[in-house]
C-alpha positions in Angstrom: -66.2 -95.5 -16.0 -66.0 -97.2 -12.6 -68.8 -96.3 -10.1 -66.3 -94.9 -7.5 -64.8 -92.5 -10.1 -68.3 -91.4 -11.1 -69.1 -90.7 -7.4 -66.0 -88.6 -7.1 -66.9 -86.5 -10.1 -70.5 -86.0 -8.9 -69.2 -85.0 -5.4 -66.9 -82.4 -6.9 -69.7 -80.9 -9.1 -72.3 -80.8 -6.3 -70.2 -80.0 -3.2 -67.4 -77.9 -4.4 -67.7 -74.6 -2.6 -65.7 -72.7 -5.1 -68.4 -70.8 -7.0 -65.8 -68.5 -8.3 -63.7 -69.3 -11.4 -60.0 -69.4 -11.2 -59.9 -66.1 -13.1 -62.2 -64.5 -10.5 -60.0 -65.8 -7.7 -57.0 -64.4 -9.5 -58.7 -61.0 -9.8 -59.5 -60.9 -6.1 -55.9 -61.9 -5.3 -54.6 -59.0 -7.5 -57.2 -56.6 -6.0 -56.2 -57.4 -2.5 -52.5 -57.2 -3.4 -52.9 -53.8 -5.0 -54.8 -52.7 -1.9 -52.1 -53.8 0.5 -49.4 -52.2 -1.6 -51.2 -48.9 -1.7 -51.7 -49.0 -5.5 -55.2 -47.3 -5.4 -55.9 -46.9 -9.1 -55.2 -50.5 -9.8 -57.2 -51.7 -6.7 -60.2 -49.6 -7.8 -60.3 -51.1 -11.2 -60.2 -54.7 -9.9 -62.6 -54.2 -7.0 -65.2 -52.4 -9.3 -64.8 -55.3 -11.8 -65.5 -57.8 -9.0 -68.5 -55.9 -7.8 -70.0 -55.6 -11.3 -69.5 -59.3 -12.0 -70.9 -60.3 -8.6 -74.0 -58.3 -9.1 -74.5 -59.8 -12.6 -74.0 -63.3 -11.4 -75.9 -62.9 -8.1 -72.9 -63.8 -5.9 -73.0 -61.2 -3.2 -70.8 -62.3 -0.2 -67.9 -59.9 -0.8 -69.8 -57.0 -2.4 -70.0 -54.9 0.8 -66.2 -55.2 1.5 -65.3 -54.6 -2.1 -67.5 -51.4 -2.3 -65.9 -50.2 1.0 -62.4 -50.7 -0.4 -63.4 -48.7 -3.5 -64.6 -45.9 -1.2 -61.4 -46.1 0.8 -59.3 -45.9 -2.3 -61.1 -42.8 -3.4 -60.6 -41.3 0.1 -56.8 -41.9 -0.2 -57.0 -40.1 -3.5 -58.8 -37.2 -1.7 -62.0 -37.6 -3.9 -64.7 -37.4 -1.2 -67.7 -37.3 -3.6 -66.7 -40.6 -5.2 -65.8 -42.1 -1.8 -69.1 -41.1 -0.3 -71.0 -42.6 -3.2 -69.3 -46.0 -2.9 -69.5 -46.0 0.9 -73.2 -45.4 0.7 -73.4 -48.4 -1.7 -71.3 -50.5 0.7 -73.8 -49.7 3.6 -76.7 -50.7 1.4 -75.0 -54.0 0.7 -74.7 -54.6 4.5 -71.2 -53.3 5.4 -71.2 -53.1 9.2 -67.8 -52.0 10.5 -67.7 -48.8 12.6 -66.1 -46.1 10.4 -65.1 -43.8 13.3 -61.7 -45.5 14.2 -61.0 -46.1 10.5 -58.5 -43.5 9.1 -59.1 -44.8 5.6 -62.4 -42.9 5.6 -61.1 -39.6 6.9 -62.1 -37.7 3.8 -65.8 -38.2 4.4 -65.9 -37.7 8.1 -66.5 -34.0 7.9 -69.4 -34.3 5.4 -72.9 -33.7 6.8 -74.1 -37.2 5.9 -71.2 -38.9 7.9 -73.2 -39.4 11.2 -76.0 -41.0 9.1 -73.4 -43.3 7.6 -72.1 -44.3 11.0 -75.5 -44.9 12.4 -76.3 -47.2 9.4 -73.1 -49.1 9.8 -73.8 -49.8 13.5 -77.4 -50.7 12.7 -76.1 -53.2 10.1 -73.8 -54.7 12.7 -76.7 -55.1 15.2 -78.9 -56.6 12.6 -76.2 -59.1 11.4 -75.2 -60.4 14.8 -78.5 -60.2 16.6 -78.9 -63.5 18.5 -82.4 -64.9 18.0 -82.1 -68.1 20.0 -80.2 -67.7 23.2 -81.0 -71.2 24.5 -79.7 -72.8 21.4 -76.6 -70.6 21.5 -75.8 -71.7 25.0 -76.2 -75.3 24.1 -73.8 -75.1 21.2 -71.3 -73.2 23.3 -71.4 -75.9 25.9 -70.9 -78.6 23.3 -68.0 -76.6 21.7 -66.3 -76.3 25.1 -66.2 -80.1 25.5 -65.2 -80.5 21.9 -62.1 -78.4 22.5 -61.5 -79.7 26.1 -60.8 -83.3 25.0 -58.6 -82.1 22.0 -56.5 -79.9 24.2 -56.1 -82.6 26.8 -54.8 -84.9 24.2 -52.1 -82.4 23.3 -50.9 -81.6 26.8 -47.3 -82.4 27.4 -47.8 -82.5 31.2 -50.4 -85.3 30.7 -48.0 -87.3 28.5 -45.3 -87.2 31.2 -47.5 -89.0 33.8 -46.7 -92.6 34.7 -50.2 -93.8 33.5 -50.3 -91.4 30.5 -51.1 -94.1 27.9 -54.2 -95.2 29.8 -55.3 -91.6 30.4 -54.7 -90.6 26.8 -56.7 -93.6 25.5 -59.5 -92.8 28.0 -59.7 -89.2 26.9 -59.5 -90.1 23.3 -62.5 -92.4 23.7 -64.4 -89.7 25.5 -63.6 -87.3 22.8 -65.0 -89.7 20.1 -68.2 -90.1 22.1 -68.4 -86.3 22.4 -68.0 -85.9 18.6 -70.8 -88.4 17.9 -73.2 -86.8 20.4 -72.4 -83.4 19.0 -72.9 -84.4 15.4 -76.3 -86.1 16.3 -77.4 -82.9 18.0 -76.4 -80.7 15.1 -78.0 -83.1 12.6 -81.3 -82.7 14.6 -81.0 -78.9 14.5 -80.5 -79.0 10.7 -83.6 -81.1 10.3 -85.7 -78.8 12.4 -84.5 -75.5 11.1 -83.8 -76.6 7.5 -81.0 -74.1 7.4 -77.5 -73.5 8.9 -77.8 -72.1 12.4 -75.5 -69.1 11.6 -75.3 -65.5 12.4 -79.0 -64.9 12.0 -79.9 -67.6 14.6 -77.0 -67.6 17.1 -74.6 -64.8 16.2 -70.9 -65.2 15.4 -70.0 -67.5 18.4 -72.8 -69.9 17.8 -72.0 -70.1 14.1 -68.4 -71.0 14.9 -69.5 -73.6 17.5 -71.8 -75.3 15.0 -69.0 -75.3 12.4 -66.5 -76.9 14.8 -68.9 -79.7 15.4 -69.3 -80.3 11.7 -65.6 -80.0 11.1 -64.8 -82.7 13.8 -67.4 -85.2 12.7 -64.8 -87.2 10.8 -66.6 -90.4 11.8 -69.5 -89.5 9.5 -68.4 -88.0 6.2 -71.9 -88.2 4.8 -73.0 -85.9 7.7 -70.2 -83.5 6.9 -71.3 -83.4 3.3 -74.9 -82.5 4.5 -73.4 -79.7 6.6 -71.4 -78.4 3.7 -74.6 -78.0 1.6 -76.2 -76.0 4.4 -73.0 -74.0 5.0 -72.9 -73.1 1.3 -76.4 -71.7 1.4 -75.6 -69.7 4.5 -72.4 -68.3 3.0 -74.3 -67.2 -0.1 -76.6 -65.2 2.2 -73.7 -63.9 4.3 -74.8 -65.9 7.3 -71.5 -67.7 8.1 -67.8 -67.1 7.9 -66.5 -67.7 4.4 -63.5 -69.7 5.6 -65.9 -72.2 7.3 -66.9 -73.5 3.9 -63.3 -73.9 2.7 -62.2 -75.7 5.9 -65.1 -78.2 5.8 -64.7 -78.8 2.0 -61.0 -79.6 2.5 -61.8 -81.8 5.5 -64.3 -83.9 3.5 -61.8 -84.3 0.6 -59.0 -85.5 2.9 -61.4 -87.8 4.7 -62.3 -89.3 1.3 -58.6 -89.7 0.3 -59.0 -86.9 -2.3 -57.0 -83.7 -2.9 -57.8 -80.6 -0.8 -58.1 -77.2 -2.6 -57.5 -74.5 0.0 -54.6 -75.9 2.0 -56.4 -75.9 5.4 -55.6 -79.5 6.4 -52.2 -80.5 7.6 -50.1 -83.2 9.3 -47.0 -83.0 11.4 -44.4 -85.2 9.7 -40.8 -85.4 10.9 -41.4 -82.4 13.1 -42.6 -80.2 10.2 -46.1 -78.9 9.2 -47.0 -80.5 5.9 -50.1 -79.7 3.9 -51.9 -82.8 2.7 -52.2 -83.6 -1.0 -52.9 -80.1 -2.5 -55.1 -80.1 -5.6 -53.3 -77.1 -7.3 -50.2 -75.8 -5.6 -49.7 -73.1 -8.2 -53.1 -71.5 -7.6 -53.8 -72.4 -4.0 -53.2 -68.7 -2.9 -55.9 -67.5 -5.4 -58.4 -70.1 -4.0 -57.5 -69.1 -0.4 -58.1 -65.4 -0.9 -61.6 -66.1 -2.3 -62.6 -67.4 1.1 -60.8 -64.8 3.2 -57.9 -67.2 4.2 -54.5 -65.7 4.8 -51.5 -66.6 2.6 -50.3 -70.2 3.1 -46.9 -69.2 4.6 -48.6 -67.1 7.3 -51.0 -70.0 8.1 -48.1 -72.4 8.3 -46.2 -70.1 10.7 -49.3 -70.0 13.0 -49.6 -73.7 12.9 -45.9 -74.2 13.8 -46.2 -71.8 16.7 -49.2 -73.7 18.0 -48.2 -77.3 17.5 -44.4 -77.3 17.4 -43.7 -74.7 20.0 -41.4 -76.2 22.7 
């Protein structure tokens, strides 16, 4: 076997974020489909199956949401005792959305324990998104601002219509590359100091997204992106980063290596159309996407068309 092929296989084994089997992804897809269609009995069966399997295999990221949906299904069936039981489990697993504006939980809102439930949900939210390092957050937000600034400038039609647009675009493109390199060096130093991803527990949601954007745009250093992916996977397993961050970075690395992407997050505009690059498995891409909280591909494509092709 050639060494480059061996490296590809090792990369797939070590860095693949898909800790779920294709069958598990299919089960989640079915569970969410039944949920959205209002088929409560079928949804309960699939969500409970996913919860039991996740507990057995120590894969917790979706447990709180799945338990909540079991509770909501029982509420829709007007079974408050069962709904209350599973909602309590969801809160113990870290579910943090305020139940008050949620009509799906109406059947338990008159129960004496409801105010306690709500208090626990709000406390879960406060604990999850409490910002530990404000100075670090501000630094990342500043870097994210410039990361986006140069990218948006490059897309501005008004800039392209200027007489010296070619010179300006080249200048901004070079400044953007320098910005990406400086940002990746900074994030690399933070990873070395913290020895973990600076996610929710360090900088809250906004900081986590800013750090991910830096990793995602470090196309000049794929080895660094691979390092970030390892830290992201660990954070995701602890519920300390957005699930879709892992999928996006995995696909980005694969495309940068000339390999096939799994989740359909990377695209090109060819002949005025949004085209997804070299999909690994077109038949099962929707199953893989739902495992990482990504919307159906056609919805994602429509959003991309509105952003990049809108005249």
